[in-house]
C-alpha positions in Angstrom: 66.1 104.4 97.6 68.2 107.2 96.7 66.1 110.5 95.4 66.6 111.8 92.1 67.7 115.2 94.0 70.2 113.3 95.4 71.4 111.1 92.7 71.1 114.7 90.4 74.0 116.1 93.4 75.4 113.0 93.6 76.5 112.8 90.1 77.9 116.4 89.9 80.0 115.5 92.0 80.7 113.1 90.8 81.5 114.9 87.4 83.3 118.1 89.2 85.7 114.9 91.2 86.3 113.7 87.2 87.4 117.4 85.5 89.7 118.1 89.0 91.7 114.6 88.3 92.4 114.9 84.5 94.8 117.3 85.0 96.7 115.2 87.5 100.4 114.6 87.2 101.7 111.2 88.0 104.1 111.6 91.3 107.8 112.5 91.3 110.1 110.0 93.5 113.5 110.7 93.6 116.0 109.7 96.0 118.6 112.7 97.0 120.5 110.7 99.9 121.0 106.9 100.6 123.2 104.3 103.2 126.5 105.1 101.3 126.1 108.5 100.2 129.2 110.5 99.9 130.9 107.9 102.7 128.1 108.5 105.4 126.9 105.6 107.1 123.5 107.0 106.9 121.2 110.1 106.3 118.6 111.3 108.6 116.1 114.0 109.8 115.6 115.9 106.3 114.0 119.6 106.6 113.1 121.2 103.1 112.5 123.9 102.0 111.5 126.8 99.1 113.9 129.4 98.1 112.5 133.1 97.1 114.6 132.4 93.7 112.1 128.3 93.4 115.9 126.8 94.9 114.6 124.2 96.4 117.0 123.3 99.7 116.9 118.9 101.4 119.3 119.7 104.8 119.7 116.2 105.8 122.2 115.0 109.3 124.8 113.4 107.4 125.9 110.0 110.5 129.2 109.0 109.8 129.5 106.1 111.4 126.5 105.2 112.7 123.0 105.0 112.5 122.6 106.4 115.9 121.6 110.3 117.6 125.2 110.5 118.7 128.5 110.6 117.5 130.0 112.8 114.7 127.0 114.3 112.6 127.2 116.9 109.8 124.7 118.3 108.9 124.4 118.7 105.1 122.7 120.0 102.2 121.5 118.9 98.5 120.4 121.7 96.2 117.9 121.7 93.5 117.4 124.1 90.6 114.7 122.0 88.4 112.0 121.2 91.4 113.7 118.2 92.2 114.3 116.2 89.0 118.0 117.1 89.9 120.3 117.5 92.7 123.4 119.5 93.2 126.6 117.4 94.8 126.0 117.7 98.9 127.6 119.9 101.1 128.7 120.4 104.4 126.8 123.3 105.8 128.1 122.4 109.7 130.6 120.0 110.4 132.5 119.9 113.8 134.7 116.9 113.7 133.1 114.3 115.9 130.7 115.7 117.0 126.9 115.9 116.7 125.2 118.7 114.5 122.4 118.0 113.7 117.9 119.0 114.0 118.2 121.5 111.1 114.8 123.9 111.5 114.9 126.6 107.8 113.0 130.0 107.3 113.3 132.1 104.5 112.7 136.0 105.1 110.3 136.7 102.1 111.6 140.9 103.0 114.9 139.6 101.6 115.4 136.2 100.4 117.7 135.3 103.4 117.6 131.7 104.5 118.1 131.5 108.4 119.0 127.8 109.3 118.1 126.7 113.1 120.3 123.6 114.2 121.4 121.8 118.1 124.9 120.8 118.4 126.7 119.0 121.7 130.1 116.7 121.9 129.2 112.9 120.6 130.3 111.2 122.9 126.7 112.3 124.7 123.9 110.2 124.8 120.7 112.8 125.6 120.3 110.6 128.6 123.5 111.5 130.1 122.3 115.3 128.8 119.7 114.6 130.9 120.8 113.6 134.1 123.8 115.8 134.3 126.7 113.1 133.4 127.3 114.1 130.0 130.4 116.6 129.6 128.4 118.5 127.5 125.3 120.4 126.9 123.2 120.4 124.1 122.8 124.7 122.6 120.8 126.1 119.7 123.2 127.6 117.2 122.0 129.4 113.5 123.5 131.1 110.3 122.2 132.1 107.5 122.7 132.1 103.7 121.4 135.0 100.8 122.3 132.8 97.9 119.6 130.4 98.4 121.8 128.0 100.2 125.1 128.0 97.6 127.2 129.3 100.9 126.6 130.0 104.6 127.7 132.1 107.3 129.3 130.6 110.4 127.6 128.7 113.1 126.7 131.5 115.8 125.4 130.0 119.0 122.7 131.0 120.9 122.3 129.6 123.6 122.2 133.0 125.5 119.3 134.8 123.5 116.5 131.4 123.3 117.1 129.0 126.0 116.2 129.3 129.4 118.8 129.2 131.8 119.7 125.6 133.2 118.7 123.7 129.8 120.7 121.2 129.4 118.7 119.5 126.7 117.0 120.9 123.8 116.0 121.2 120.9 114.4 122.3 118.0 111.9 120.9 115.0 113.1 119.9 113.1 111.0 120.7 109.9 110.6 124.0 109.1 109.9 127.7 110.3 107.2 129.8 109.0 107.4 133.8 108.8 104.3 135.5 110.1 102.2 137.0 107.3 99.1 138.3 108.7 97.8 139.5 112.8 99.4 141.9 114.8 103.1 140.9 113.7 103.7 140.1 110.0 107.0 139.6 109.2 108.5 137.6 111.8 110.5 134.6 111.7 109.5 131.8 113.3 111.8 128.5 114.3 109.7 125.7 116.2 111.9 124.1 120.0 110.7 122.0 122.4 108.0 123.3 124.2 108.0 127.2 122.1 109.5 128.6 119.5 111.8 131.1 118.6 110.9 134.2 116.8 113.1 136.9 115.8 110.6 140.5 114.9 113.8 142.3 113.3 114.8 140.0 110.7 117.3 138.0 112.8 119.3 140.6 113.6 117.7 139.4 117.8 115.9 136.6 118.8 114.1 135.4 121.6 111.6 132.5 122.9 108.1 132.3 122.6 105.9 131.5 125.7 106.1 127.8 126.5 103.7 125.4 126.2 101.3 124.4 129.3 102.8 121.3 128.9 106.1 120.0 128.2 106.0 119.1 124.1 109.0 118.2 121.4 108.9 117.7 117.8 106.9 120.5 117.4 105.3 122.0 113.3 104.1 125.5 114.0 101.8 127.2 110.6 99.3 130.0 110.2 96.4 129.9 109.8 93.5 132.6 108.8 94.2 135.8 110.5 97.0 135.3 111.9 96.1 132.0 114.3 99.3 129.6 115.2 98.6 126.3 115.2 101.6 124.1 116.9 101.7 120.3 116.7 104.0 118.1 119.0 105.5 115.1 118.9 103.5 113.3 121.8 105.2 112.5 125.4 105.4 111.3 128.6 101.0 110.5 129.4 100.1 111.6 125.7 101.9 108.5 124.2 99.6 105.8 124.5 96.7 107.7 123.0 99.5 107.9 119.3 98.0 110.8 118.2 99.2 114.0 117.4 99.6 116.4 120.4 97.8 120.6 119.4 97.3 124.2 120.7 96.7 127.3 119.2 98.4 130.8 120.1 95.9 133.8 119.1 98.1 136.0 120.2 101.4 134.4 118.0 102.7 133.2 121.0 102.2 135.3 123.8 99.7 132.6 125.1 98.6 129.1 123.9 96.1 126.9 124.8 95.4 124.0 126.5 97.0 120.6 124.7 94.7 118.2 123.7 95.2 115.4 121.1 93.6 115.6 117.5 91.7 112.4 117.0 92.6 112.5 113.3 95.7 112.3 113.2 96.9 109.2 113.6 100.4 109.0 114.6 103.7 106.8 116.3 105.9 108.4 118.6 107.3 110.6 115.1 107.9 113.3 113.8 105.7 115.5 111.4 105.4 118.1 108.8 103.0 120.8 108.7 102.9 123.6 106.4 100.6 126.1 104.9 99.3 126.7 101.4 97.2 129.6 99.8 95.9 128.3 96.5 95.5 130.7 92.9 91.8 131.8 94.7 93.9 132.7 98.0 92.3 129.7 99.7 94.4 128.3 102.5 94.7 124.7 103.1 97.0 123.0 105.5 98.8 120.0 104.6 100.7 117.6 107.4 102.9 114.5 106.9 103.4 111.7 108.8 103.5 108.2 108.8 100.0 107.3 109.0 100.0 104.8 111.5 101.2 103.4 115.2 104.0 102.4 113.8 106.6 103.8 111.9 105.0 103.0 108.6 102.6 104.6 105.7 103.9 108.4 104.6 101.0 109.8 103.9 99.8 113.6 103.7 96.7 114.6 104.8 94.6 118.1 103.3 92.7 120.1 105.2 90.4 123.0 104.3 89.1 124.5 107.4 91.6 125.4 109.7 93.4 122.3 110.5 90.1 121.2 112.1 89.4 117.9 110.0 91.3 116.5 107.4 89.5 114.5 104.9 91.6 114.1 102.3 94.6 111.7 102.7 97.0 110.4 100.3 99.7 107.6 100.9 103.0 108.5 99.9 104.7 105.2 100.5 103.2 102.3 102.5 106.3 100.9 103.9 108.4 101.6 106.3 109.4 105.6 107.2 109.6 107.7 109.7 110.8 111.9 109.8 109.3 114.4 107.3 109.5 117.7 105.6 106.8 119.4 103.2 108.0 122.5 101.3 105.3 124.3 98.6 107.4 124.9 95.7 107.5 128.3 93.4 105.3 126.2 91.2 102.3 125.0 92.7 102.9 122.2 93.6 103.9 120.2 96.7 106.9 118.6 98.6 107.6 116.1 100.7 111.6 114.8 101.9 110.7 112.0 103.7 112.8 108.6 105.3 111.8 105.1 104.7 113.3 102.4 104.0 112.8 98.0 103.8 111.8 96.5 106.9 113.7 99.8 108.6 112.4 103.6 107.8 116.2 104.8 107.8 117.7 103.2 104.3 117.4 106.8 102.5 115.6 110.5 102.5 113.4 110.4 99.1 111.6 113.3 97.5 108.2 113.0 96.4 106.5 116.1 93.9 103.5 115.8 94.1 100.1 118.9 93.0 97.1 119.3 94.5 95.1 117.5 92.0 96.8 113.9 92.5 96.0 114.2 95.9 92.7 114.2 95.2 93.0 110.9 92.6 93.1 107.5 94.2 94.4 106.0 91.1 97.6 104.2 92.1 98.8 104.1 87.8 96.5 105.0 84.9 98.2 103.3 81.8 96.0 104.9 78.5 99.0 103.9 76.2 98.4 107.6 74.5 103.0 108.2 74.6 102.3 106.0 71.4 100.4 106.2 67.3 98.6 102.7 66.2 100.9 101.5 64.1 103.7 101.4 66.5 105.5 98.6 68.2 106.4 98.5 71.5 109.9 96.5 72.1 110.3 94.4 74.6 112.3 96.8 77.0 111.8 98.3 80.4 110.0 101.5 80.2 107.6 100.6 77.3 104.7 102.2 78.9 103.6 105.4 81.3 101.9 105.7 84.1 99.9 109.0 83.3 98.7 110.0 86.8 99.7 107.5 89.5 103.0 107.1 91.4 104.7 107.0 88.1 104.8 103.2 87.6 105.3 102.8 84.9 105.5 99.0 82.6 108.1 96.6 81.1 107.4 94.9 77.5 108.5 91.3 77.7 108.2 90.6 73.7 107.3 93.1 71.2 103.7 94.7 71.9 101.6 96.5 68.7 99.6 99.5 68.5 95.9 99.6 67.7 93.1 102.1 67.1 92.0 103.0 71.3 88.5 102.7 71.9 86.1 105.1 70.6 83.3 104.6 72.7 86.0 104.8 75.7 87.5 107.7 74.0 91.1 105.6 73.4 93.5 106.9 71.1 95.1 103.8 71.2 95.5 99.8 72.5 97.7 96.9 72.6 96.9 93.8 70.7 97.8 91.1 73.0 98.3 87.9 70.3 98.3 85.0 72.7 101.7 84.2 73.5 102.4 85.1 76.2 102.9 88.8 75.8 103.1 90.9 79.1 103.4 94.4 80.7 105.5 94.0 84.2 105.9 96.4 86.8 108.8 94.7 88.9 107.1 94.1 92.6 110.3 96.1 93.8 109.6 99.3 91.9 105.9 99.5 92.8 107.3 99.5 97.0 104.1 97.5 98.0 101.7 100.4 97.0 99.7 97.2 94.6 99.7 94.7 97.6 96.0 95.4 99.3 95.5 94.7 102.7 92.3 93.5 104.5 90.9 96.5 105.2 91.6 98.8 101.9 89.0 98.7 98.9 90.3 98.0 95.7 89.7 98.0 91.9 90.9 97.0 88.8 89.8 99.0 85.7 90.4 98.1 82.5 88.9 98.6 78.2 89.8 95.6 76.8 87.7 93.8 73.7 88.2 89.8 72.4 86.7 86.9 71.1 88.7 84.4 72.7 88.8 82.9 76.0 85.1 80.6 75.7 86.9 77.8 76.6 85.5 76.5 80.6 88.9 75.8 81.6 91.2 77.8 83.7 94.7 77.2 81.2 92.4 78.3 78.3 91.4 81.1 80.0 92.8 84.7 78.8 94.2 87.5 82.4 93.4 91.1 82.0 95.4 92.1 85.2 97.4 89.5 88.1 99.3 89.6 91.2 98.9 86.3 91.3 101.3 83.5 93.1 99.5 80.2 93.2 97.1 78.1 95.3 96.3 79.1 98.7 98.6 81.8 98.6 98.1 86.0 99.4 96.9 87.2 95.5 94.3 88.4 93.8 93.3 88.8 89.7 91.0 90.1 87.2 90.4 87.7 83.6 87.9 86.0 81.0 87.3 82.7 81.0 84.4 80.6 79.9 83.3 84.3 77.6 83.0 85.9 81.4 84.7 88.1 83.4 86.5 86.6 86.7 87.3 88.7 90.1 89.3 86.6 92.2 91.0 87.1 95.6 93.3 84.8 98.0 94.1 85.6 101.1 95.9 82.4 101.9 93.7 80.8 104.4 90.5 82.2 102.5 89.5 83.1 98.5 86.6 84.3 96.9 85.7 84.7 93.4 83.0 86.3 91.6 81.9 86.2 87.7 79.8 88.4 85.3 76.0 87.5 84.2 76.4 88.5 80.5 79.5 87.2 78.4 82.4 89.9 77.1 84.0 87.2 74.2 81.2 89.1 71.2 85.1 91.4 69.8 82.8 94.3 71.5 84.3 97.6 73.3 83.9 96.9 76.6 84.9 98.8 80.4 85.4 96.5 83.1 85.1 96.9 87.0 86.4 94.7 89.4 85.6 95.8 92.3 87.0 94.6 96.0 84.8 96.8 98.8 86.4 95.8 102.6 83.8 97.3 104.4 80.5 95.8 103.1 82.4 92.7 102.4 81.9 91.8 98.9 83.6 92.1 95.7 81.3 93.0 92.6 82.1 92.8 88.9 80.8 96.0 86.3 80.5 95.5 82.8 80.0 98.6 80.7 78.3 100.6 83.8 76.2 98.2 85.2 76.7 96.0 88.1 77.3 92.5 86.4 78.4 90.4 89.1 78.5 90.1 92.7 79.5 87.8 95.7 80.6 88.0 99.4 83.8 88.2 100.5 85.0 85.2 102.9 88.6 86.9 103.0 90.2 88.5 106.1 93.8 89.0 105.1 96.3 90.6 103.0 96.9 90.1 99.6 99.9 91.2 99.7 102.7 89.1 98.6 106.6 89.3 96.9 105.4 88.9 93.1 105.2 91.8 89.9 101.5 93.3 88.9 101.7 91.5 84.8 99.3 93.3 82.2 98.6 90.5 79.8 99.3 86.6 81.7 99.8 85.0 84.9 103.2 86.1 85.9 104.6 82.5 85.0 103.1 83.2 81.0 100.0 81.4 81.5 96.8 82.7 81.0 98.0 84.6 78.6 95.4 86.9 77.1 94.3 87.1 73.5 92.2 90.7 72.4 92.8 94.5 72.9 93.3 96.5 76.0 92.7 100.2 75.9 93.5 101.4 79.5 94.0 99.9 82.8 93.6 101.5 85.9 93.9 100.4 90.0 93.3 102.3 92.0 93.1 102.5 96.0 89.8 103.0 97.1 85.8 102.7 96.2 83.1 103.0 93.7 83.2 107.2 94.4 86.7 107.4 92.9 85.4 106.2 89.0 82.4 107.6 86.6 81.3 104.9 84.7 80.8 106.4 81.3 77.7 105.6 81.0 76.6 107.7 84.3 77.9 111.0 82.6 77.9 111.2 79.5 74.4 113.0 79.0 75.3 114.0 75.4 75.7 110.9 74.3 79.1 112.2 72.4 81.1 109.5 74.7 82.8 112.3 76.5 82.8 113.1 79.6 83.0 117.2 80.7 81.4 120.3 81.0 78.5 120.2 78.4 77.4 117.1 80.2 77.7 119.5 83.4 76.1 122.1 81.8 73.2 119.3 80.8 72.8 118.4 84.4 72.7 122.2 85.8 70.3 122.7 83.0 67.6 120.2 84.1 68.3 120.9 87.5 66.8 124.0 86.8 63.8 123.1 84.7 63.2 120.2 87.7 64.1 121.6 91.2 
């Protein structure tokens, strides 16, 4: 049993959590590169950086004839002056006929605004294995160029082989990703470019470049970041004997590149054999966070951003950006204090496009998939049948389309709503297309999730399923992966089906009393249970017999099933879906300590006063 003190501490944390979540913006999602754009077969190897004037630079390899790593490959760029909302026309930074120009690694010199760009070059007919074996016509060399106008124009690339590559080198690589400029320690202002088994450095603003000491074993596709007090943290793609661990390989330099600690596996950074990105992010109060992005699985899926609060020692916060196929990525802190992520992704193949996501730290801490509160409308208005009829206020920007006109009425005062939608039981619904959701609404066996709906009805008293009213559904049919949440026989019913087994749970109280209710349907993957909470109180629980995924290709529908049946009669004030557990929401009755139907700092002050009095 929890002690009273423990409960107070938990509630305090929950109040602080919800206070931080209120301001989360929905994810911004754009696609600056895609197959066929400007005549290129495929774009790969993203690299993102923000210039001193806030201009955002998104580099990539433009692969002319195929998706392969050799052949006619240009180094290309698209720029944005509005934090990634729109992108300027494609620029070719470097092209050398049928040869290969790639592996972009930019770094900004904040003392003068110059952007250095390191790249690699090899003959288009030479493959990596041939270069390694010594049977190729040429070798892989490292080059650089720079821009003094935030990427609008670039200098002619210069071959840096004699400065930064050991004599006899045949194959080499920079990054890919981004470089850094050291801020603290013995070498403030040093420019650092990660390369194979070492860094490339400059202490004179790029006039000359040289190599750091090499890591204790061979590494590749590394990312380097500055921790507190000037320590360098490096993590690399696993090579050789490290591959079987499916983790990032890490090391540290306490003298900014003169020496490196022994390589070790980082257990929390699960990774396929793939590149990853790491950046340092300074908050408004000068707290240093370390952000990391990669496909967080043993195969190239689930593009995820993780956050460390303690200099990369562990990574307690993770937020999935894209569930399906994904690969290389690049993070950048933007001039507006948000975070940008440029990443490869696709459908069944990770390289169909390079997309851009923008989010703030509040969004990272919010487990909401989407939240519709309809407050973009005023009571008395009518939503017409159209796309983008309702807008996601804090999730993955999953806007909904309406199939018919829907009237807007006053929302629930009890649950702090200002607008609600009136469903007349004639097949009205709101839809998120499955293709637009990018599988983020498809839940697997190891994932907990909850559906939260504020609603009112006096209908659906009948026992038969045909007379029920669906609140939220991603339904296919009998014995197929599906889930739904509806009102039937006057009670709430939550149902999940993995195609082999199905489980449902019913509330123990009636809800068709024409009173506003907040209902939560919760699937707990760890405890293997389904639960329904009604107005903050557990109202039904059942063991979950399912063991497989609920993923399907159907749309998510509010107000009916996918085929228009089970049409809801009543009003809906809010719909929220959360990928997480009950700790990711605060129920009104748990947090409203002064009875004003709001959870805010007034409640927190009451809680603190009681805590001081009691303890």
